N, CA, C, O and CB atoms as a CASP TS submission, in Angstrom:
PFRMAT TS
TARGET T0000
AUTHOR 0000-0000-0000
METHOD Language model
MODEL 1
PARENT N/A
ATOM      1  N   MET     1      69.704 110.856  86.504  1.00  0.00           N
ATOM      2  CA  MET     1      70.926 112.022  87.546  1.00  0.00           C
ATOM      3  C   MET     1      72.052 112.249  86.585  1.00  0.00           C
ATOM      4  O   MET     1      72.587 111.458  85.809  1.00  0.00           O
ATOM      5  CB  MET     1      71.801 111.193  89.260  1.00  0.00           C
ATOM      6  N   SER     2      72.293 113.546  86.825  1.00  0.00           N
ATOM      7  CA  SER     2      73.433 113.682  86.104  1.00  0.00           C
ATOM      8  C   SER     2      74.723 114.076  86.829  1.00  0.00           C
ATOM      9  O   SER     2      74.564 114.567  87.947  1.00  0.00           O
ATOM     10  CB  SER     2      73.160 114.569  85.143  1.00  0.00           C
ATOM     11  N   ALA     3      76.091 113.929  86.333  1.00  0.00           N
ATOM     12  CA  ALA     3      77.133 113.807  87.332  1.00  0.00           C
ATOM     13  C   ALA     3      77.568 115.104  87.189  1.00  0.00           C
ATOM     14  O   ALA     3      78.423 115.425  88.014  1.00  0.00           O
ATOM     15  CB  ALA     3      78.234 112.696  87.159  1.00  0.00           C
ATOM     16  N   ALA     4      77.103 116.325  86.046  1.00  0.00           N
ATOM     17  CA  ALA     4      77.912 117.152  85.840  1.00  0.00           C
ATOM     18  C   ALA     4      78.057 118.293  87.020  1.00  0.00           C
ATOM     19  O   ALA     4      78.811 119.258  86.892  1.00  0.00           O
ATOM     20  CB  ALA     4      77.588 117.579  84.617  1.00  0.00           C
ATOM     21  N   PRO     5      77.329 118.090  88.060  1.00  0.00           N
ATOM     22  CA  PRO     5      77.629 118.896  89.052  1.00  0.00           C
ATOM     23  C   PRO     5      78.923 118.662  89.806  1.00  0.00           C
ATOM     24  O   PRO     5      79.615 119.522  90.351  1.00  0.00           O
ATOM     25  CB  PRO     5      76.611 118.863  89.856  1.00  0.00           C
ATOM     26  N   GLN     6      79.120 117.433  89.750  1.00  0.00           N
ATOM     27  CA  GLN     6      80.135 117.047  90.703  1.00  0.00           C
ATOM     28  C   GLN     6      81.507 117.434  90.251  1.00  0.00           C
ATOM     29  O   GLN     6      81.573 117.706  89.052  1.00  0.00           O
ATOM     30  CB  GLN     6      80.083 115.588  90.950  1.00  0.00           C
ATOM     31  N   PRO     7      82.700 117.529  90.986  1.00  0.00           N
ATOM     32  CA  PRO     7      83.995 118.068  90.514  1.00  0.00           C
ATOM     33  C   PRO     7      84.637 117.062  89.800  1.00  0.00           C
ATOM     34  O   PRO     7      85.275 117.400  88.803  1.00  0.00           O
ATOM     35  CB  PRO     7      84.885 118.557  91.592  1.00  0.00           C
ATOM     36  N   TRP     8      84.583 115.730  90.162  1.00  0.00           N
ATOM     37  CA  TRP     8      85.471 114.764  89.452  1.00  0.00           C
ATOM     38  C   TRP     8      84.922 114.559  87.962  1.00  0.00           C
ATOM     39  O   TRP     8      85.703 114.300  87.047  1.00  0.00           O
ATOM     40  CB  TRP     8      85.519 113.328  90.270  1.00  0.00           C
ATOM     41  N   TRP     9      83.379 114.700  87.736  1.00  0.00           N
ATOM     42  CA  TRP     9      83.164 115.042  86.751  1.00  0.00           C
ATOM     43  C   TRP     9      83.806 116.038  85.479  1.00  0.00           C
ATOM     44  O   TRP     9      84.319 115.677  84.420  1.00  0.00           O
ATOM     45  CB  TRP     9      82.376 115.225  87.133  1.00  0.00           C
ATOM     46  N   ARG    10      83.611 117.192  85.922  1.00  0.00           N
ATOM     47  CA  ARG    10      84.580 118.332  85.432  1.00  0.00           C
ATOM     48  C   ARG    10      85.524 117.812  85.127  1.00  0.00           C
ATOM     49  O   ARG    10      85.620 117.472  83.947  1.00  0.00           O
ATOM     50  CB  ARG    10      84.970 119.357  86.240  1.00  0.00           C
ATOM     51  N   GLU    11      86.900 117.460  86.291  1.00  0.00           N
ATOM     52  CA  GLU    11      88.098 117.023  85.782  1.00  0.00           C
ATOM     53  C   GLU    11      88.349 115.949  84.704  1.00  0.00           C
ATOM     54  O   GLU    11      89.131 115.970  83.754  1.00  0.00           O
ATOM     55  CB  GLU    11      88.685 116.677  86.761  1.00  0.00           C
ATOM     56  N   THR    12      87.334 114.854  85.173  1.00  0.00           N
ATOM     57  CA  THR    12      87.460 113.836  84.037  1.00  0.00           C
ATOM     58  C   THR    12      87.046 114.360  82.945  1.00  0.00           C
ATOM     59  O   THR    12      87.903 114.114  82.096  1.00  0.00           O
ATOM     60  CB  THR    12      86.762 112.620  84.188  1.00  0.00           C
ATOM     61  N   THR    13      86.078 115.034  82.431  1.00  0.00           N
ATOM     62  CA  THR    13      85.803 115.567  80.782  1.00  0.00           C
ATOM     63  C   THR    13      86.734 116.269  80.507  1.00  0.00           C
ATOM     64  O   THR    13      87.151 116.108  79.360  1.00  0.00           O
ATOM     65  CB  THR    13      84.555 116.429  80.396  1.00  0.00           C
ATOM     66  N   SER    14      87.484 117.350  81.394  1.00  0.00           N
ATOM     67  CA  SER    14      88.333 117.752  80.893  1.00  0.00           C
ATOM     68  C   SER    14      89.862 117.343  80.454  1.00  0.00           C
ATOM     69  O   SER    14      90.706 117.973  79.817  1.00  0.00           O
ATOM     70  CB  SER    14      88.210 118.432  81.405  1.00  0.00           C
ATOM     71  N   ALA    15      89.882 116.174  80.987  1.00  0.00           N
ATOM     72  CA  ALA    15      91.082 115.412  81.007  1.00  0.00           C
ATOM     73  C   ALA    15      91.441 114.576  79.472  1.00  0.00           C
ATOM     74  O   ALA    15      92.420 114.393  78.749  1.00  0.00           O
ATOM     75  CB  ALA    15      90.878 114.355  82.274  1.00  0.00           C
ATOM     76  N   ALA    16      90.051 114.236  79.507  1.00  0.00           N
ATOM     77  CA  ALA    16      89.697 113.151  78.356  1.00  0.00           C
ATOM     78  C   ALA    16      89.302 113.822  76.980  1.00  0.00           C
ATOM     79  O   ALA    16      88.846 113.114  76.082  1.00  0.00           O
ATOM     80  CB  ALA    16      88.388 112.191  78.834  1.00  0.00           C
ATOM     81  N   ARG    17      89.433 114.864  76.847  1.00  0.00           N
ATOM     82  CA  ARG    17      89.028 115.609  75.904  1.00  0.00           C
ATOM     83  C   ARG    17      89.847 115.322  74.551  1.00  0.00           C
ATOM     84  O   ARG    17      91.069 115.390  74.418  1.00  0.00           O
ATOM     85  CB  ARG    17      89.100 116.958  76.389  1.00  0.00           C
ATOM     86  N   SER    18      88.888 114.985  73.577  1.00  0.00           N
ATOM     87  CA  SER    18      89.508 114.438  71.825  1.00  0.00           C
ATOM     88  C   SER    18      89.628 115.960  70.981  1.00  0.00           C
ATOM     89  O   SER    18      88.800 116.798  70.625  1.00  0.00           O
ATOM     90  CB  SER    18      87.972 113.123  70.699  1.00  0.00           C
ATOM     91  N   GLU    19      90.920 115.847  70.886  1.00  0.00           N
ATOM     92  CA  GLU    19      91.085 117.166  69.972  1.00  0.00           C
ATOM     93  C   GLU    19      90.548 117.062  68.246  1.00  0.00           C
ATOM     94  O   GLU    19      90.176 117.933  67.460  1.00  0.00           O
ATOM     95  CB  GLU    19      92.852 117.520  69.983  1.00  0.00           C
ATOM     96  N   VAL    20      90.729 115.427  68.103  1.00  0.00           N
ATOM     97  CA  VAL    20      90.713 114.834  66.531  1.00  0.00           C
ATOM     98  C   VAL    20      89.091 114.607  66.445  1.00  0.00           C
ATOM     99  O   VAL    20      88.493 114.983  65.437  1.00  0.00           O
ATOM    100  CB  VAL    20      91.758 113.136  66.243  1.00  0.00           C
ATOM    101  N   ASP    21      88.357 113.945  67.595  1.00  0.00           N
ATOM    102  CA  ASP    21      87.261 113.666  67.370  1.00  0.00           C
ATOM    103  C   ASP    21      85.838 114.130  68.539  1.00  0.00           C
ATOM    104  O   ASP    21      85.212 113.415  69.321  1.00  0.00           O
ATOM    105  CB  ASP    21      87.536 112.323  67.138  1.00  0.00           C
ATOM    106  N   PRO    22      85.712 115.582  68.232  1.00  0.00           N
ATOM    107  CA  PRO    22      84.759 115.954  69.181  1.00  0.00           C
ATOM    108  C   PRO    22      83.635 115.064  69.717  1.00  0.00           C
ATOM    109  O   PRO    22      83.120 115.317  70.806  1.00  0.00           O
ATOM    110  CB  PRO    22      84.218 116.971  68.693  1.00  0.00           C
ATOM    111  N   PHE    23      83.309 114.193  69.087  1.00  0.00           N
ATOM    112  CA  PHE    23      81.989 113.349  69.326  1.00  0.00           C
ATOM    113  C   PHE    23      82.407 112.144  70.178  1.00  0.00           C
ATOM    114  O   PHE    23      81.659 111.306  70.682  1.00  0.00           O
ATOM    115  CB  PHE    23      81.264 112.807  67.868  1.00  0.00           C
ATOM    116  N   ALA    24      83.775 112.218  70.246  1.00  0.00           N
ATOM    117  CA  ALA    24      84.515 111.166  71.277  1.00  0.00           C
ATOM    118  C   ALA    24      84.241 111.647  72.582  1.00  0.00           C
ATOM    119  O   ALA    24      84.059 110.813  73.469  1.00  0.00           O
ATOM    120  CB  ALA    24      86.171 111.035  71.117  1.00  0.00           C
ATOM    121  N   ASN    25      84.188 112.727  72.814  1.00  0.00           N
ATOM    122  CA  ASN    25      84.434 113.555  74.199  1.00  0.00           C
ATOM    123  C   ASN    25      82.899 112.694  75.182  1.00  0.00           C
ATOM    124  O   ASN    25      81.855 112.206  74.750  1.00  0.00           O
ATOM    125  CB  ASN    25      84.235 115.871  73.838  1.00  0.00           C
ATOM    126  N   LEU    26      83.399 112.831  76.493  1.00  0.00           N
ATOM    127  CA  LEU    26      82.119 112.398  77.553  1.00  0.00           C
ATOM    128  C   LEU    26      81.399 113.732  77.262  1.00  0.00           C
ATOM    129  O   LEU    26      82.040 114.680  76.809  1.00  0.00           O
ATOM    130  CB  LEU    26      82.532 112.094  79.489  1.00  0.00           C
ATOM    131  N   PRO    27      79.946 113.829  77.539  1.00  0.00           N
ATOM    132  CA  PRO    27      79.278 114.733  77.507  1.00  0.00           C
ATOM    133  C   PRO    27      79.206 116.141  78.886  1.00  0.00           C
ATOM    134  O   PRO    27      78.925 115.897  80.060  1.00  0.00           O
ATOM    135  CB  PRO    27      78.185 113.948  77.253  1.00  0.00           C
ATOM    136  N   ALA    28      79.454 117.207  78.472  1.00  0.00           N
ATOM    137  CA  ALA    28      79.780 117.818  79.452  1.00  0.00           C
ATOM    138  C   ALA    28      78.430 117.831  80.328  1.00  0.00           C
ATOM    139  O   ALA    28      78.649 118.217  81.476  1.00  0.00           O
ATOM    140  CB  ALA    28      80.390 119.094  79.051  1.00  0.00           C
ATOM    141  N   ASN    29      77.060 117.497  80.062  1.00  0.00           N
ATOM    142  CA  ASN    29      75.999 117.651  80.925  1.00  0.00           C
ATOM    143  C   ASN    29      75.973 116.603  81.998  1.00  0.00           C
ATOM    144  O   ASN    29      75.262 116.795  82.984  1.00  0.00           O
ATOM    145  CB  ASN    29      74.787 117.655  80.185  1.00  0.00           C
ATOM    146  N   GLY    30      76.607 115.636  81.900  1.00  0.00           N
ATOM    147  CA  GLY    30      77.027 114.490  82.647  1.00  0.00           C
ATOM    148  C   GLY    30      75.900 113.323  82.108  1.00  0.00           C
ATOM    149  O   GLY    30      75.843 112.314  82.811  1.00  0.00           O
ATOM    150  N   VAL    31      75.355 113.356  81.387  1.00  0.00           N
ATOM    151  CA  VAL    31      74.296 111.955  81.231  1.00  0.00           C
ATOM    152  C   VAL    31      74.973 111.346  80.444  1.00  0.00           C
ATOM    153  O   VAL    31      75.336 111.923  79.419  1.00  0.00           O
ATOM    154  CB  VAL    31      72.743 112.036  80.640  1.00  0.00           C
ATOM    155  N   VAL    32      75.410 109.752  80.733  1.00  0.00           N
ATOM    156  CA  VAL    32      75.425 108.783  80.167  1.00  0.00           C
ATOM    157  C   VAL    32      74.882 107.693  80.662  1.00  0.00           C
ATOM    158  O   VAL    32      74.245 107.603  81.711  1.00  0.00           O
ATOM    159  CB  VAL    32      76.366 108.648  79.895  1.00  0.00           C
ATOM    160  N   TRP    33      75.218 106.590  79.657  1.00  0.00           N
ATOM    161  CA  TRP    33      74.151 105.326  79.562  1.00  0.00           C
ATOM    162  C   TRP    33      75.219 104.569  80.166  1.00  0.00           C
ATOM    163  O   TRP    33      76.386 104.900  79.958  1.00  0.00           O
ATOM    164  CB  TRP    33      73.455 104.700  77.925  1.00  0.00           C
ATOM    165  N   ARG    34      74.835 103.275  81.125  1.00  0.00           N
ATOM    166  CA  ARG    34      75.355 102.250  82.041  1.00  0.00           C
ATOM    167  C   ARG    34      74.381 100.866  81.527  1.00  0.00           C
ATOM    168  O   ARG    34      73.232 100.640  81.908  1.00  0.00           O
ATOM    169  CB  ARG    34      75.132 102.780  83.841  1.00  0.00           C
ATOM    170  N   TYR    35      75.128 100.096  80.635  1.00  0.00           N
ATOM    171  CA  TYR    35      74.547  99.010  80.320  1.00  0.00           C
ATOM    172  C   TYR    35      75.167  97.644  81.334  1.00  0.00           C
ATOM    173  O   TYR    35      76.252  97.619  81.915  1.00  0.00           O
ATOM    174  CB  TYR    35      74.775  98.902  78.738  1.00  0.00           C
ATOM    175  N   THR    36      74.211  96.673  81.321  1.00  0.00           N
ATOM    176  CA  THR    36      74.808  95.603  82.271  1.00  0.00           C
ATOM    177  C   THR    36      76.083  94.534  81.398  1.00  0.00           C
ATOM    178  O   THR    36      75.889  93.944  80.335  1.00  0.00           O
ATOM    179  CB  THR    36      73.322  94.565  82.860  1.00  0.00           C
ATOM    180  N   MET    37      77.088  94.528  82.041  1.00  0.00           N
ATOM    181  CA  MET    37      78.459  93.623  81.511  1.00  0.00           C
ATOM    182  C   MET    37      77.429  92.529  80.453  1.00  0.00           C
ATOM    183  O   MET    37      77.542  92.638  79.232  1.00  0.00           O
ATOM    184  CB  MET    37      79.574  92.537  83.199  1.00  0.00           C
ATOM    185  N   THR    38      76.753  91.821  80.869  1.00  0.00           N
ATOM    186  CA  THR    38      75.954  90.726  79.660  1.00  0.00           C
ATOM    187  C   THR    38      75.625  90.972  78.768  1.00  0.00           C
ATOM    188  O   THR    38      75.937  90.294  77.789  1.00  0.00           O
ATOM    189  CB  THR    38      74.936  90.155  79.780  1.00  0.00           C
ATOM    190  N   SER    39      74.616  92.364  78.643  1.00  0.00           N
ATOM    191  CA  SER    39      74.190  92.911  77.791  1.00  0.00           C
ATOM    192  C   SER    39      75.365  93.559  76.777  1.00  0.00           C
ATOM    193  O   SER    39      75.365  93.253  75.584  1.00  0.00           O
ATOM    194  CB  SER    39      73.314  93.707  78.391  1.00  0.00           C
ATOM    195  N   PHE    40      76.089  94.223  77.183  1.00  0.00           N
ATOM    196  CA  PHE    40      77.493  94.754  76.491  1.00  0.00           C
ATOM    197  C   PHE    40      78.029  93.536  75.472  1.00  0.00           C
ATOM    198  O   PHE    40      78.068  93.498  74.242  1.00  0.00           O
ATOM    199  CB  PHE    40      78.807  95.095  77.813  1.00  0.00           C
ATOM    200  N   LEU    41      78.427  92.555  76.484  1.00  0.00           N
ATOM    201  CA  LEU    41      79.169  91.481  75.881  1.00  0.00           C
ATOM    202  C   LEU    41      78.566  91.001  74.768  1.00  0.00           C
ATOM    203  O   LEU    41      79.201  90.800  73.732  1.00  0.00           O
ATOM    204  CB  LEU    41      79.389  90.436  76.726  1.00  0.00           C
ATOM    205  N   ARG    42      77.135  90.749  74.900  1.00  0.00           N
ATOM    206  CA  ARG    42      76.360  89.865  74.052  1.00  0.00           C
ATOM    207  C   ARG    42      76.500  91.121  72.589  1.00  0.00           C
ATOM    208  O   ARG    42      76.809  90.649  71.495  1.00  0.00           O
ATOM    209  CB  ARG    42      74.470  89.413  74.856  1.00  0.00           C
ATOM    210  N   TRP    43      76.296  92.386  72.686  1.00  0.00           N
ATOM    211  CA  TRP    43      76.182  93.341  71.984  1.00  0.00           C
ATOM    212  C   TRP    43      77.869  93.073  70.862  1.00  0.00           C
ATOM    213  O   TRP    43      77.902  92.952  69.637  1.00  0.00           O
ATOM    214  CB  TRP    43      75.939  94.793  73.113  1.00  0.00           C
ATOM    215  N   LEU    44      78.869  93.058  71.685  1.00  0.00           N
ATOM    216  CA  LEU    44      79.944  93.247  71.605  1.00  0.00           C
ATOM    217  C   LEU    44      80.433  91.969  70.899  1.00  0.00           C
ATOM    218  O   LEU    44      81.270  92.062  70.002  1.00  0.00           O
ATOM    219  CB  LEU    44      80.428  93.627  72.796  1.00  0.00           C
ATOM    220  N   ASN    45      80.044  91.038  71.196  1.00  0.00           N
ATOM    221  CA  ASN    45      80.205  89.655  70.506  1.00  0.00           C
ATOM    222  C   ASN    45      79.506  89.412  69.306  1.00  0.00           C
ATOM    223  O   ASN    45      80.013  88.611  68.520  1.00  0.00           O
ATOM    224  CB  ASN    45      79.804  88.606  71.349  1.00  0.00           C
ATOM    225  N   ASP    46      78.464  89.940  69.023  1.00  0.00           N
ATOM    226  CA  ASP    46      77.851  89.989  67.865  1.00  0.00           C
ATOM    227  C   ASP    46      78.427  90.790  67.013  1.00  0.00           C
ATOM    228  O   ASP    46      78.367  90.333  65.872  1.00  0.00           O
ATOM    229  CB  ASP    46      76.674  90.277  67.970  1.00  0.00           C
ATOM    230  N   ILE    47      79.144  92.138  67.113  1.00  0.00           N
ATOM    231  CA  ILE    47      79.702  92.672  66.393  1.00  0.00           C
ATOM    232  C   ILE    47      80.923  92.297  65.988  1.00  0.00           C
ATOM    233  O   ILE    47      81.218  92.705  64.865  1.00  0.00           O
ATOM    234  CB  ILE    47      79.642  93.559  66.705  1.00  0.00           C
ATOM    235  N   THR    48      81.760  91.626  66.564  1.00  0.00           N
ATOM    236  CA  THR    48      82.907  90.394  66.374  1.00  0.00           C
ATOM    237  C   THR    48      82.518  89.317  65.632  1.00  0.00           C
ATOM    238  O   THR    48      83.003  89.243  64.503  1.00  0.00           O
ATOM    239  CB  THR    48      83.356  89.736  67.668  1.00  0.00           C
ATOM    240  N   TRP    49      81.747  88.449  65.992  1.00  0.00           N
ATOM    241  CA  TRP    49      81.095  87.475  65.282  1.00  0.00           C
ATOM    242  C   TRP    49      81.179  87.721  63.873  1.00  0.00           C
ATOM    243  O   TRP    49      81.923  87.142  63.082  1.00  0.00           O
ATOM    244  CB  TRP    49      79.777  87.358  65.686  1.00  0.00           C
ATOM    245  N   THR    50      80.096  88.911  63.550  1.00  0.00           N
ATOM    246  CA  THR    50      79.763  89.315  62.054  1.00  0.00           C
ATOM    247  C   THR    50      81.165  89.653  61.315  1.00  0.00           C
ATOM    248  O   THR    50      81.360  89.083  60.241  1.00  0.00           O
ATOM    249  CB  THR    50      78.696  90.727  61.999  1.00  0.00           C
ATOM    250  N   SER    51      82.024  90.421  61.742  1.00  0.00           N
ATOM    251  CA  SER    51      83.228  91.173  61.203  1.00  0.00           C
ATOM    252  C   SER    51      84.075  89.977  61.000  1.00  0.00           C
ATOM    253  O   SER    51      84.432  89.853  59.829  1.00  0.00           O
ATOM    254  CB  SER    51      83.920  92.371  62.217  1.00  0.00           C
ATOM    255  N   GLU    52      84.544  88.956  61.904  1.00  0.00           N
ATOM    256  CA  GLU    52      85.386  87.720  61.736  1.00  0.00           C
ATOM    257  C   GLU    52      84.926  86.766  61.102  1.00  0.00           C
ATOM    258  O   GLU    52      85.797  85.986  60.716  1.00  0.00           O
ATOM    259  CB  GLU    52      85.749  87.176  62.783  1.00  0.00           C
ATOM    260  N   TRP    53      83.828  86.491  60.815  1.00  0.00           N
ATOM    261  CA  TRP    53      83.040  85.265  60.005  1.00  0.00           C
ATOM    262  C   TRP    53      83.737  85.107  58.597  1.00  0.00           C
ATOM    263  O   TRP    53      84.161  83.984  58.324  1.00  0.00           O
ATOM    264  CB  TRP    53      81.284  85.629  59.737  1.00  0.00           C
ATOM    265  N   SER    54      83.933  86.350  57.471  1.00  0.00           N
ATOM    266  CA  SER    54      84.200  86.132  56.388  1.00  0.00           C
ATOM    267  C   SER    54      85.647  85.743  56.640  1.00  0.00           C
ATOM    268  O   SER    54      86.011  84.873  55.848  1.00  0.00           O
ATOM    269  CB  SER    54      83.847  87.169  55.514  1.00  0.00           C
ATOM    270  N   LYS    55      86.463  86.076  57.392  1.00  0.00           N
ATOM    271  CA  LYS    55      87.923  85.392  57.319  1.00  0.00           C
ATOM    272  C   LYS    55      88.047  84.182  57.688  1.00  0.00           C
ATOM    273  O   LYS    55      89.228  83.838  57.675  1.00  0.00           O
ATOM    274  CB  LYS    55      88.884  85.976  58.058  1.00  0.00           C
ATOM    275  N   TYR    56      87.254  83.289  58.052  1.00  0.00           N
ATOM    276  CA  TYR    56      87.089  81.953  57.977  1.00  0.00           C
ATOM    277  C   TYR    56      87.077  81.240  56.523  1.00  0.00           C
ATOM    278  O   TYR    56      87.504  80.143  56.164  1.00  0.00           O
ATOM    279  CB  TYR    56      85.900  81.719  58.660  1.00  0.00           C
ATOM    280  N   GLY    57      86.593  82.014  56.006  1.00  0.00           N
ATOM    281  CA  GLY    57      86.349  81.540  54.369  1.00  0.00           C
ATOM    282  C   GLY    57      85.845  79.968  54.292  1.00  0.00           C
ATOM    283  O   GLY    57      86.400  79.116  53.599  1.00  0.00           O
ATOM    284  N   ALA    58      84.889  79.781  54.987  1.00  0.00           N
ATOM    285  CA  ALA    58      83.837  79.027  54.965  1.00  0.00           C
ATOM    286  C   ALA    58      82.862  79.180  53.530  1.00  0.00           C
ATOM    287  O   ALA    58      82.049  80.089  53.362  1.00  0.00           O
ATOM    288  CB  ALA    58      83.134  79.385  56.251  1.00  0.00           C
ATOM    289  N   VAL    59      83.188  77.911  52.403  1.00  0.00           N
ATOM    290  CA  VAL    59      82.442  77.534  51.650  1.00  0.00           C
ATOM    291  C   VAL    59      81.528  76.716  51.652  1.00  0.00           C
ATOM    292  O   VAL    59      81.544  76.031  52.675  1.00  0.00           O
ATOM    293  CB  VAL    59      82.872  77.360  51.068  1.00  0.00           C
ATOM    294  N   ASP    60      80.429  76.385  50.700  1.00  0.00           N
ATOM    295  CA  ASP    60      79.499  75.396  50.628  1.00  0.00           C
ATOM    296  C   ASP    60      80.182  74.176  49.440  1.00  0.00           C
ATOM    297  O   ASP    60      81.254  74.423  48.888  1.00  0.00           O
ATOM    298  CB  ASP    60      77.968  76.166  50.175  1.00  0.00           C
ATOM    299  N   SER    61      79.545  73.097  49.201  1.00  0.00           N
ATOM    300  CA  SER    61      80.027  72.284  48.077  1.00  0.00           C
ATOM    301  C   SER    61      80.257  73.144  46.676  1.00  0.00           C
ATOM    302  O   SER    61      81.206  72.830  45.957  1.00  0.00           O
ATOM    303  CB  SER    61      78.950  71.115  47.847  1.00  0.00           C
ATOM    304  N   ALA    62      79.401  74.200  46.308  1.00  0.00           N
ATOM    305  CA  ALA    62      79.727  74.888  45.280  1.00  0.00           C
ATOM    306  C   ALA    62      80.598  75.962  45.240  1.00  0.00           C
ATOM    307  O   ALA    62      80.745  76.821  44.371  1.00  0.00           O
ATOM    308  CB  ALA    62      78.814  75.213  44.862  1.00  0.00           C
ATOM    309  N   ASN    63      81.337  75.743  46.646  1.00  0.00           N
ATOM    310  CA  ASN    63      82.567  76.917  46.624  1.00  0.00           C
ATOM    311  C   ASN    63      81.865  78.279  46.887  1.00  0.00           C
ATOM    312  O   ASN    63      82.446  79.348  46.696  1.00  0.00           O
ATOM    313  CB  ASN    63      83.447  77.026  45.013  1.00  0.00           C
ATOM    314  N   ARG    64      80.641  78.189  47.315  1.00  0.00           N
ATOM    315  CA  ARG    64      80.097  79.867  47.545  1.00  0.00           C
ATOM    316  C   ARG    64      80.469  79.927  48.925  1.00  0.00           C
ATOM    317  O   ARG    64      80.596  78.903  49.596  1.00  0.00           O
ATOM    318  CB  ARG    64      78.247  80.300  47.312  1.00  0.00           C
ATOM    319  N   PRO    65      80.702  81.423  49.519  1.00  0.00           N
ATOM    320  CA  PRO    65      80.696  81.722  50.598  1.00  0.00           C
ATOM    321  C   PRO    65      79.449  81.205  51.810  1.00  0.00           C
ATOM    322  O   PRO    65      78.292  81.541  51.557  1.00  0.00           O
ATOM    323  CB  PRO    65      80.830  82.949  50.336  1.00  0.00           C
ATOM    324  N   LEU    66      79.624  80.671  52.668  1.00  0.00           N
ATOM    325  CA  LEU    66      78.548  80.425  53.650  1.00  0.00           C
ATOM    326  C   LEU    66      78.202  81.610  54.210  1.00  0.00           C
ATOM    327  O   LEU    66      79.117  82.410  54.408  1.00  0.00           O
ATOM    328  CB  LEU    66      78.882  79.492  54.698  1.00  0.00           C
ATOM    329  N   ALA    67      76.850  81.978  54.578  1.00  0.00           N
ATOM    330  CA  ALA    67      76.132  82.916  55.560  1.00  0.00           C
ATOM    331  C   ALA    67      76.851  82.683  56.892  1.00  0.00           C
ATOM    332  O   ALA    67      77.327  81.599  57.230  1.00  0.00           O
ATOM    333  CB  ALA    67      74.474  82.606  55.694  1.00  0.00           C
ATOM    334  N   ARG    68      76.882  83.771  57.587  1.00  0.00           N
ATOM    335  CA  ARG    68      77.115  83.516  59.005  1.00  0.00           C
ATOM    336  C   ARG    68      76.339  83.012  59.818  1.00  0.00           C
ATOM    337  O   ARG    68      75.132  83.206  59.675  1.00  0.00           O
ATOM    338  CB  ARG    68      77.371  84.395  59.554  1.00  0.00           C
ATOM    339  N   PRO    69      76.822  82.242  60.873  1.00  0.00           N
ATOM    340  CA  PRO    69      75.382  81.485  61.404  1.00  0.00           C
ATOM    341  C   PRO    69      74.866  82.902  62.488  1.00  0.00           C
ATOM    342  O   PRO    69      75.396  83.980  62.759  1.00  0.00           O
ATOM    343  CB  PRO    69      75.760  79.539  62.536  1.00  0.00           C
ATOM    344  N   VAL    70      73.872  82.386  62.802  1.00  0.00           N
ATOM    345  CA  VAL    70      73.101  83.500  63.938  1.00  0.00           C
ATOM    346  C   VAL    70      73.918  83.685  64.994  1.00  0.00           C
ATOM    347  O   VAL    70      74.307  84.818  65.280  1.00  0.00           O
ATOM    348  CB  VAL    70      71.658  83.017  64.625  1.00  0.00           C
ATOM    349  N   ILE    71      74.343  82.408  65.830  1.00  0.00           N
ATOM    350  CA  ILE    71      75.237  82.745  67.115  1.00  0.00           C
ATOM    351  C   ILE    71      76.564  81.754  66.735  1.00  0.00           C
ATOM    352  O   ILE    71      76.358  80.784  66.005  1.00  0.00           O
ATOM    353  CB  ILE    71      74.359  82.282  68.828  1.00  0.00           C
ATOM    354  N   PRO    72      77.777  81.992  67.191  1.00  0.00           N
ATOM    355  CA  PRO    72      78.862  81.317  67.178  1.00  0.00           C
ATOM    356  C   PRO    72      78.650  80.019  67.902  1.00  0.00           C
ATOM    357  O   PRO    72      77.902  80.027  68.879  1.00  0.00           O
ATOM    358  CB  PRO    72      79.887  82.092  67.684  1.00  0.00           C
ATOM    359  N   ASN    73      79.306  78.760  67.474  1.00  0.00           N
ATOM    360  CA  ASN    73      79.410  77.964  68.484  1.00  0.00           C
ATOM    361  C   ASN    73      80.189  77.836  69.409  1.00  0.00           C
ATOM    362  O   ASN    73      81.380  77.657  69.155  1.00  0.00           O
ATOM    363  CB  ASN    73      79.404  77.178  68.203  1.00  0.00           C
ATOM    364  N   SER    74      79.656  77.904  70.957  1.00  0.00           N
ATOM    365  CA  SER    74      80.172  78.208  71.812  1.00  0.00           C
ATOM    366  C   SER    74      80.027  77.111  72.868  1.00  0.00           C
ATOM    367  O   SER    74      79.045  76.371  72.934  1.00  0.00           O
ATOM    368  CB  SER    74      79.810  79.364  72.030  1.00  0.00           C
ATOM    369  N   ARG    75      81.105  77.064  73.707  1.00  0.00           N
ATOM    370  CA  ARG    75      80.667  76.411  74.671  1.00  0.00           C
ATOM    371  C   ARG    75      79.913  77.193  76.101  1.00  0.00           C
ATOM    372  O   ARG    75      79.371  76.591  77.028  1.00  0.00           O
ATOM    373  CB  ARG    75      81.809  75.674  74.931  1.00  0.00           C
ATOM    374  N   THR    76      80.092  78.970  75.931  1.00  0.00           N
ATOM    375  CA  THR    76      79.505  79.682  76.985  1.00  0.00           C
ATOM    376  C   THR    76      78.574  80.160  76.155  1.00  0.00           C
ATOM    377  O   THR    76      78.739  80.593  75.014  1.00  0.00           O
ATOM    378  CB  THR    76      80.313  80.683  77.810  1.00  0.00           C
ATOM    379  N   ARG    77      77.360  80.042  76.918  1.00  0.00           N
ATOM    380  CA  ARG    77      75.966  80.960  76.491  1.00  0.00           C
ATOM    381  C   ARG    77      75.617  81.813  77.723  1.00  0.00           C
ATOM    382  O   ARG    77      75.510  81.382  78.871  1.00  0.00           O
ATOM    383  CB  ARG    77      74.491  79.933  76.089  1.00  0.00           C
ATOM    384  N   PHE    78      75.428  83.298  77.253  1.00  0.00           N
ATOM    385  CA  PHE    78      74.608  84.176  78.521  1.00  0.00           C
ATOM    386  C   PHE    78      73.484  83.814  78.524  1.00  0.00           C
ATOM    387  O   PHE    78      72.686  84.286  79.334  1.00  0.00           O
ATOM    388  CB  PHE    78      74.481  85.699  78.492  1.00  0.00           C
TER
END
């Protein structure tokens, strides 16, 4: 279902236009994707975990960088 015919969609897309990056604009045809919150957080957590792991500077006994664990050691699991 498209939101394009709705007046609020036209107002929102015109107010949120990017002059720097046209690919950041909402689509004029009103077709967007919605993800469940837990799916989005899982995706975001993986990106963050991957990019932050190297900052820990963890090394093995031979002083070589350790590979990133598959999942962070966390008290909370989805």
